[in-house]
C-alpha positions as CSV (number, residue, x, y, z in Angstrom):
1,X,0.0,0.0,0.0
2,X,1.4,3.4,-0.9
3,X,2.0,6.3,1.4
4,X,-1.1,8.3,0.2
5,X,-3.4,5.3,0.9
6,X,-2.0,5.1,4.4
7,X,-2.6,8.8,5.0
8,X,-6.1,8.4,3.6
9,X,-6.7,5.4,5.9
10,X,-5.7,7.4,9.0
11,X,-7.7,10.4,7.9
12,X,-10.9,8.4,7.4
13,X,-10.5,7.1,10.9
14,X,-10.0,10.6,12.2
15,X,-13.1,11.7,10.2
16,X,-15.2,9.0,11.6
17,X,-13.9,9.9,15.1
18,X,-14.9,13.5,14.4
19,X,-18.4,12.3,13.8
20,X,-18.6,10.0,16.8
21,X,-19.9,7.2,14.7
22,X,-19.3,3.4,14.7
23,X,-17.9,1.8,11.6
24,X,-21.3,0.3,10.9
25,X,-23.1,3.7,11.1
26,X,-20.5,5.6,9.2
27,X,-20.5,3.0,6.4
28,X,-24.3,3.2,6.3
29,X,-24.4,7.0,6.1
30,X,-21.6,6.9,3.4
31,X,-23.5,4.3,1.4
32,X,-20.6,1.8,1.4
33,X,-20.4,-1.6,3.0
34,X,-18.9,-2.0,6.4
35,X,-16.3,-4.3,5.0
36,X,-15.2,-1.6,2.5
37,X,-14.8,0.9,5.3
38,X,-12.8,-1.7,7.4
39,X,-10.5,-2.2,4.4
40,X,-10.1,1.6,4.0
41,X,-9.4,2.2,7.6
42,X,-7.1,-0.8,8.2
43,X,-4.5,0.4,5.8
44,X,-3.6,-3.3,5.2
45,X,-5.4,-3.8,1.9
46,X,-5.3,-1.6,-1.1
47,X,-8.6,0.1,-2.0
48,X,-9.9,1.9,-5.0
49,X,-10.3,5.6,-4.7
50,X,-13.8,5.1,-6.0
51,X,-14.6,3.4,-2.7
52,X,-14.2,6.9,-1.1
53,X,-17.0,8.5,-3.1
54,X,-19.6,7.7,-0.5
55,X,-17.5,9.2,2.3
56,X,-16.7,12.3,0.3
57,X,-20.3,12.8,-0.7
58,X,-21.7,12.3,2.8
59,X,-19.1,14.4,4.6
60,X,-18.4,16.9,1.8
61,X,-14.7,16.6,2.6
62,X,-12.6,16.7,-0.6
63,X,-10.3,13.8,-1.6
64,X,-7.6,16.4,-1.8
65,X,-8.1,17.1,1.9
66,X,-8.4,13.4,2.9
67,X,-5.0,12.9,1.2
68,X,-3.2,15.5,3.3
69,X,-0.9,14.4,6.1
70,X,-2.0,17.3,8.4
71,X,-5.8,16.7,7.8
72,X,-7.9,17.9,10.8
73,X,-11.7,17.7,10.5
74,X,-13.7,20.6,11.8
75,X,-14.3,20.4,15.5
76,X,-18.0,20.7,15.0
77,X,-18.4,18.5,11.9
78,X,-21.0,16.3,13.6
79,X,-23.2,19.4,14.2
80,X,-22.5,20.8,10.7
81,X,-23.7,17.5,9.1
82,X,-26.7,17.2,11.4
83,X,-27.8,20.7,10.2
84,X,-27.1,19.8,6.6
85,X,-29.1,16.6,6.7
86,X,-31.8,17.9,9.1
87,X,-34.6,17.0,6.6
88,X,-33.5,13.4,6.3
89,X,-34.8,11.5,9.4
90,X,-32.6,8.4,9.0
91,X,-29.4,10.5,9.1
92,X,-30.8,12.6,12.0
93,X,-31.5,9.4,14.0
94,X,-27.9,8.3,13.7
95,X,-26.3,11.7,14.3
96,X,-28.5,12.2,17.4
97,X,-27.5,8.9,19.1
98,X,-24.9,8.9,21.8
99,X,-21.5,9.5,20.1
100,X,-18.4,7.3,20.5
101,X,-16.2,7.8,23.6
102,X,-13.2,9.0,21.5
103,X,-15.4,11.7,19.9
104,X,-16.6,12.8,23.3
105,X,-13.0,13.0,24.6
106,X,-11.4,14.6,21.6
107,X,-14.1,16.9,20.4
108,X,-16.0,17.9,23.6
109,X,-13.9,17.3,26.8
110,X,-10.4,18.3,25.6
111,X,-11.5,21.6,24.0
112,X,-13.5,22.5,27.1
113,X,-10.3,22.6,29.2
114,X,-11.8,20.1,31.7
115,X,-8.6,18.0,31.6
116,X,-6.3,20.9,32.1
117,X,-6.1,19.6,35.7
118,X,-5.8,15.9,36.5
119,X,-9.1,14.1,36.9
120,X,-10.2,10.6,38.1
121,X,-12.4,8.4,35.9
122,X,-15.4,9.1,38.2
123,X,-15.0,12.8,37.6
124,X,-14.8,12.3,33.8
125,X,-17.8,10.1,34.0
126,X,-19.7,13.0,35.7
127,X,-18.6,15.4,33.1
128,X,-20.1,13.3,30.4
129,X,-23.3,12.6,32.4
130,X,-23.9,16.4,32.5
131,X,-23.9,16.3,28.7
132,X,-26.4,13.4,28.7
133,X,-23.9,10.6,27.9
134,X,-23.6,7.7,30.3
135,X,-20.4,5.8,29.8
136,X,-19.0,3.0,31.9
137,X,-15.9,3.9,33.9
138,X,-14.0,1.0,32.4
139,X,-14.9,2.0,28.9
140,X,-13.7,5.5,29.6
141,X,-10.4,4.2,31.0
142,X,-9.8,2.0,28.0
143,X,-10.5,4.9,25.5
144,X,-8.3,7.3,27.5
145,X,-5.4,4.8,27.5
146,X,-5.5,4.6,23.7
147,X,-5.1,8.4,23.4
148,X,-1.4,8.5,24.3
149,X,-0.7,11.6,22.2
150,X,-3.5,13.6,23.8
151,X,-3.9,12.2,27.4
152,X,-1.4,11.9,30.2
153,X,-2.0,9.1,32.6
154,X,-0.4,9.1,36.1
155,X,-1.1,7.1,39.3
156,X,-3.1,8.9,41.9
157,X,-0.8,10.0,44.6
158,X,-3.2,9.1,47.4
159,X,-5.5,6.4,46.0
160,X,-3.8,3.1,45.2
161,X,-5.0,1.5,41.9
162,X,-6.5,4.8,40.7
163,X,-5.3,6.9,37.8
164,X,-5.4,10.5,37.0
165,X,-5.9,11.7,33.5
166,X,-4.9,15.1,32.1
167,X,-4.3,16.9,28.8
168,X,-0.8,16.7,27.4
């Protein structure tokens, strides 16, 4: 697989994260099969550029932008597309469901400054509950652990077996 395909693969994942959608829901909205999306995102198999048409049409992100190494989706892309497709109930249903945890962390919690000071999982859970999203503490911990470029994890100085999470 060439370098451009790997960049596109990473950017499609970032795009899906920016929308807070599962692979299944993103594929459905992009009018492609889930297996096609998995192949695009995996970066292991080559894919045809034509396979990206549905993603490009749904998100209105240009192929040129998806091919850039420094691609960053709009922080409010989910809201932009919800507004764009407000007259299509099937899309509204999917975009109004509880978003993925990575989306909530990257696009809601981090920009808010909430993790500028170290927080425990229970505090993070409360932050999301105030937004109407009820995530399990273990699921939050797992998602936070995977975000090593964004989240600093350190042991709690007073509570054994407890971590503190903060913005890098």
